[in-house]
N, C-alpha and C positions, 0 to 999 in steps of 0.2 A: 367093762375095766381092764379087763386081762391088755386087749390091745394097746390103752392107754401108757401099760408099768411098760409095754415089749418099747414101746415108742420114744418113752423117755427115756430106756437107758439107752436105745439105740442113738438118740441123739447125745446123750450125758459120753457115749466111747469116741463119738468124733468131737466132740466138747473137748474132751480129755486129750483126743489126738491135739486138735487143735494148739493147746495151749501148753502141753505137756514142756514141748525144749524151754519155753518163755521161762514157766516152775524149774526145771531144770536149772537154767543161768540163774535164776534170781535168787532159792535156796541157795544154790551151792557158793554165788557172791558171799550172801550171808552167813553160812557156816565160817568162811573164810576168812572174813571181819572178826566176826568174833571169837572163833580159833588164835588172829595172830595180836589179838588184844590178850592171849595167856602171857607167862613166863614163858622166857626164852633161856633161864638154866636149869642147873639140877634142882628135885625135886625141895621144896620145903616144907611141903606139906603134902596132904589124901592127893591132889593135882595141882596141875599146872593151870588149868583152867577152869576158876569158880563158876561164870554164867554161863559152861556150855554145861559143867556140873551139874550145873541149876537146872537148867531148859534140858540135860539130856533125864533128870528124875522126874520133871514136869512133862512131859511127856512119853515119858513112857511106854501108855499101852500103846499113843498113835506107832512109835516105837516100832514093838513087836510086831504090832501087824504088817510094817512098811518092814521089817525082815522077814517075816512068814513067805513073803511075798515074793523074796526077792531070793529064800531057802526053794522054793519049789517053782520058779523058775530057771533057779539054774541046772537043779535037779532037772527037771527034762530038759534043758539044753546040754548037757553032760560036762556040763561045767565042775571039777570037784569042788565038796567044800570039806575044808579042814576042821571048822569048830567054827558054836556063834558060843561067844564072851563079850566080858567085857574088857572093854581099854582100861588099859591099867593108866594112861595118861588124862579120858578125858572123864572115867568112870558110864563109858556109854557103850548101849550093848551094842555088839556088829556080827558080821558076818565076815569071815575070812574064807578067804578062796584058797585053794590051793593053784599057784605059777609053775611049776615044775613039770607039769605035762599038759600045754591050757589046746583047749580047742581052737579050730581055724577062727582068721581074726571072722570072717561072716555072722560065726556064731555067737562069740565075744557080743559081735555090736547089738547081731540081732535079742539077745537074751538082753540086754542091758537097755535098747528100747525099750522089749515091753515091757523092763522093772518098770520101766518113769512111766510107761503111757495106763500099767495097773493099776502104778499108785496113784494117780492123780485122779482115774476113773475111782475105784473106791473110795479114796476122798471125797471127790464130788458125789458122788452116790450118801457116802454118809450126811451127808447136809442134804441135798435135795430129800432122799426120799423119805428119813422120819418125819421132816415137818410136813412131807404133803400125808403121809399115813397115820403118824401117831400124834396129830393138832391136840390133842388131850392130855397129850403124854411130856409136860413139859421137859423133867427130869430128865426122858429118858433123849430130849433133842439133844439134851445141850450135854450130855453128855457122849452122841454121836460127834457131836459138831465137833468136840471137844478130839478125841479120838483124828477125826477129819486133820486138823492142824495137827495134831501129832506125823500124821501120816507125811502129809506138806511137810513140814519140817523136816520133817529126815530123808526125804528125796530130792538127792543131794550126788551131785558124781564124788567118789571115792577113791583114793586112794589104792586101793588094793586094785576096781574100777581101771584105773588106767595102767599100774602094773599086772593087770592080767592081760590086757590087749597091747603092751609093751611086750610082753611073754612070748603073747599069740606072733607080732613081726617079726621076733627075733628068733624064734623056730622057724620061719615059714616066710625069707623076706624076700623072695621075692614074687610068690604067689598071693603071700599079704600085704602087699602095696596095692596089687589089681583089687584084690575084695576092699580092702580098706576102702577104694575108688570109688568103685559101686556100689558098697554099700551108703557111700554119701549120695552118691547122684539117684541113686534109686529115693531115696528117702528126702530129698532136693526135688523129683521129678512129685514125688506123693504129695508132699506138703506143696509144692505147687495147687495140683488138681483139690484136697480138701479144699483148701481158702476158696480158689474159688468158685471151690461150687456152694460155699457157706456165705460167700459174700453175695 
């Protein structure tokens, strides 16, 4: 039984690595479209985007799990966290990163990549594991699935991420570009190998 669990988790992790880029792109586009549907002028109400605010409230448990993953990984990689708070624009809980003293580009990109993979891994684990081990507890399984959807919905490229990468590049313009290209090449090779093994 224990070997089955380990095998399931390993398979889940590899699958999470495979689909992580697609999840990131799809969710970023989806959230971008929702944000673009908001008001383009000054506040008339408590939010510029009622739909995004509604989704942020609905998926709050999953969003908190995602923020926890971002926080732990950011701290582990030495990325300074300014605070954790709610966006006044859309009422969404977010992790605000400091960009005044950013770490190296390779560190930032590695941290962002790990955040995406771990978020997908946690979401898939919440989908598959409860269904396997708690078949008689339907409310618990449904709640885990609900949290998983919230984690996936939160797993997108944020403006703060882009700002941090740009700040890292500006701080070390020569080595930063080299690190950026090196990380991209490593990821391309990694994904070529992973997809090749799985296919």
